[in-house]
C-alpha positions, 0 to 999 in steps of 0.5 A: 499500500502507498499512503494515498490508498485509503482503506475503506471499511466494509458496509455494517461493519462496527469496528476493526474487528469486524473490518478484517476479511483475513479471520479463520473460517467459520460463524464468528462466534467464539464457541466450539462447533459441538453440541455442547456450545449451547450449554456453555454459552447458556451458563456463561451468561447465567453466571454473567447475569448472576455477577451482575446481580451479585454487583447490583446487590453488593452495591446497595448494601455498601449503600445502605451501610454508608447511610447507616454509618452517615445516621450514626454519625449525625446521630452523636452530633445531635447531643451538641448541634441544633442541627446535626448534618452540619457536622459534615458541612462545617468542620469539612471532613467527610463520612470516611474521616470519622470512621475507625480502621474497622468501619466503625464510628469514632465517638470521639472523633465526631465529639472533637469537631462538635466542640470546635464547631461550637466553639468557633459557633455557639449559636449552633448549639442545641436548644435546652429549655430553660427549667423553672420548678414554681412553673405550673404549681401556681408559683407556691412549693407544694407543702410535705403532708403532716401526719394526721389522726385521721391517717393514722386511723385508717392504717 
């Protein structure tokens, strides 16, 4: 071939391998020509389907575990923060930063980041209602019952 010769692809060829005409004779399926080829192909197809199902199940389970770990970090952060999801956005850490090597949530790391966030922004602290013992009792403390003759005779 010279530089001016241009190879034109065959009609209907989808890839460079389809364009080649010097391939060995046969049906091109790559399966043996004996009768066991159909069973082998079915078995391989079944294995591929099972593999793909296992992969999708694995991915779904990994996402579920990640959601559970994220919920656990937010639950721990809820002890101090009014909006627990702020632990991710304000600390700059991702979920992986709060996990140990075993994949468990590191409680001390979460508590340290919550304390650091609250030191910078105390307004994000969880609301704690004030407690007033005189509320709801009419403003006077409950009196202690003194023993009486009636109480003695009832027993």
